[in-house]
C-alpha positions, 0 to 999 in steps of 0.5 A, a space after each residue: 846936953 851941953 847946950 852947944 849948936 851943931 857947928 860947935 859940937 862938930 868942932 869939939 869932935 873934930 879937935 878930939 875934945 869930945 869922943 864920938 862913934 860913927 854909927 852908919 852915917 851918923 855920929 853919936 856921943 854918949 852921955 858919959 863922954 859928955 861928962 868926961 869933957 865937962 870934967 876935963 874943961 872944969 879941971 882946966 878952968 880950976 887950974 888956971 884960976 888965980 
């Protein structure tokens, strides 16, 4: 959904920038959590604009 590769997605999960849940051996990221991450990044970018 984000268009990121596996390593970038793993980094976002490890740093806590995007939420995930572990199901068995796999990690799952809900679409709502992707939307939250995008909104947060967008708000940060708008706040930093001159």
